[in-house]
Each structure stands twice: as C-alpha cells, then as structure tokens.
N, C-alpha and C positions, 0 to 999 in steps of 0.2 A: 485445869483446863477441862472444860466439859466435852462430852462426846460430840456434840454438834459443832463445836469450834474446831475440833480435830478433823472432822469430815470436810468442813469448809476450807481448812488449811490444805488438806490433801487435794481437794478439787482445784484450788488456786495453784498449788505446786504442779499438778498434772497439766493444767492449761499453760503454765509457763514453760514446762518441758516440751509440750507439743508445739508451742510457739517457736521455741529455739530450734527444734528439729525442722520445722517448716522454713524458718529464716535461713538456716545454714545449709540445708540439704535440698529442699524443694525449690526455693526461689532461685538459686544459682543455675539449676537445670533449665528453668524457663528463661533466664536472662541470656544464656548462650545459644538459645534456639534462634533460627534464622528469622530476622524481622520481616514483616510483610513488605512487598515491593512498594516503592513510593509511587505517587501519582505521576502520570505522564504530563510533562510540561509542554506546551505548544511552542514550537520554534518555527521559523520561516525557512529553515534549511531542509535538506533532503532527509535528515535524521529525526524529523519532528515526531515520528511515531515511536522512537526509542525512549525508554525510561531513563531519566537522569538521576543517578544516585550519588551519594557523597563518597562512595568508594572508588569511582572511576572518573577520569577527566572526560568532558564531553567529546564526542566524536566529531571531527571536522571533515569537510570535503575538500580541503586545500591539498592540491597535489604536491608531492615533494619537489624541491627545486631541481631543475635539470642538472645532470652531472656535467662537470666541465669537460668540454670536448677535447679529445687528444689533439696535439699539434698537427699530426698527420691528417686527421679528418678535417680540421680547419683549413689546411692547405688545399686538400682535395675539394672541399666545398667552395673555396675561393676560385680555384681553377675551373670548376664546373660552372659557376656563375658567369665567369668571363667567356667560356666556350659557348654557353647558351646565348648570351647577349650578342657576341660576335656573329654567330651563325644566323640568328634571326634578323639582325640588321644587314648583314651581308647579302641575304637572299630576299629582302623586302625592298621594293623600289617602285617608282611610278614615273611616268613621263610628264607628269604635271608639276613636279617639284624640282626638276633639274637634278635628280638623284642626290638631293641634299642630305638624305639620311645616311649616305655613305660617309659623310664627314664625321659622324659619331665614332667611326671605327679607328680614327687616328690615335685616340687616347689609349686604345687597347691592342694596338698592333705594333710590331717592330718596324723600324724604318723601311726594311726591305718589303714587307707585306704592304705597308701603306703606299709605297711607291708603285707597287703592282696595282693596287686598288685605284689609285689616282690615274694611272696610265692605261694599261691594257684592259683591265676589268671594266672600268667605266666606259671606255670606247666600245668594247664588245656589247655592253648592255644597250648603249645608245643605238648601235647599228642594228640590234635584233628587235628593237621596238618599232611599232608602227609610227607613221608620220605624226606630227604635232597636232593635227586636227582630230585624231582618234585617241580616246582615253585608253590607257593600258597600265595595269598595275599587277604586282605580284606581292602577296602577303604570305610570309613564312612563319610557321610555328614549330619550335623544337619539340618533338614528342618525348625525347629522353636525351640524357647526356651520359655517356660512359667514359670515365677517366681511367687511364692506365699509367701509373708512374713509370718513367723511364730512368730518372735519376732524382736527386734532391731538388734540382732546379729545372727539370723538364718533365712534361707529361704529354701523352697522346690522348686525343679526345675523338669520340665518334658520336655524331649528332644526326640521328634520323629525323627528317623534317617533312611536314605537310606543306605543300605549296599551292596556294589558291590564286589562279590567274583571273583577272577581271578585265573586261573591255567589251569589244563587240560580241564576245562569247565568254563564258566562264568555264574553267576547267580546274580540276583538283588532281594533283600528282604528288608523288612521294620521291624523295631523294635523300641521300646521306652525304653529309659533309664531314670530311676527316680533317682534323686540326692537330697542330703541335703547338704547345704553349711553353714559353720559357720564363722563368722567374728572373726579373730584373729588379734588384733592390727588394722592396716589399710587394711589388706588383707582378701579376701574371700578364704576359703579352703574347698574342698570337704570332708565332714565328713562321708558320707554314699552313697552307690550306689547299684542299683539293676535293672536288666532287668525286664520289665513287662512280665507276662506270658500270 
C-alpha cells in the first residue's frame, strides 16, 4: 500500500469517527433542546391569543357545572320564593280589578290565612280605598327576604317592601311584612302574616 493510500484511508477513518461523535453526542443534545413555540392559531373564543401546542389541551371558557345544592338550601330557597310571591301579591291591589290579584294567594296559603284574606283583609282594603270613580292602586316590591328555620317543617320570613301608591297623588312608603310558612307535603304555605308596626 502506498503512502498516499494510507493517508486517504486515515482521512476517511477520521471523518467516520468525527461523524459518529457528532451523531451520538452532539445531535442528541440538540434534539432534547426546547423546540421553538408553535404559531398562534386564531380562535373566536377569549383565548385566541394563546398559543396552542400539542403538549396541552386547549383552554376553554366553559364554567364548571354548578354544585348540587344541599337539601337545606333547596328548602330555604323554595320557602323564600313563596314568601316573596305572597308578600308582593298580598300588598299589591287596585280598585279597578275588584282585588282579583288576591285570588292568587289561595294556592300558597293555609285555609286559615285564606279565610282571613277573603274576609277581613279584603273588606278592610275595600273600605280604605276611594270611591269607584277615582283610580287607586298600590304596587309592592319585596326588597329582600330573610328566612329563619324554626323546625324541619316551619320557617319564619321577614320581607321588607317598597309600596308605591298611585291615584290622585303618588306616594312611596316602606313597610315590613312578617310571615310564617309551614311545609305541607312538598309545598310551603303561608300560615300567618302580620305587618310590623
């Protein structure tokens, strides 16, 4: 073998050794380096400016489902709804409709309370209103409803209200109606009512 052939073989061997070093040592170092961030994809949701990568699921704006309400809070909420409905209908009336709105209270009142509404309460409202030739109405809005449990089947409710009187003159006043509600079967019924003095 000539001297030139030996040099060429040494050069080829050196290139192979350098190639193997690069392949097994240098290339893996670059392969484990952090890849450049991916381009931002345009979405129509609020996260459209965030990059979407293959490493993470896309972020959504869907709120988590509401937690199941405890039975006590469901009962309190049902009683609160009945107290609000009763108070607003009890204190809203007009001399133009024959106090027909009071009829809605029968379904959410005990027989004793309904008897009072049909008798003494209705008669008192008719007596306090001006004659049939003059328009008169009261519109009531419950400002809040506070429920206090008394037992598993009874709660007390306090309902502060805004009362707007309309007729020959207008007037705004505030009053609080106290209620007691009793659970009968699956329904809450108003078993007592009284205006605070």
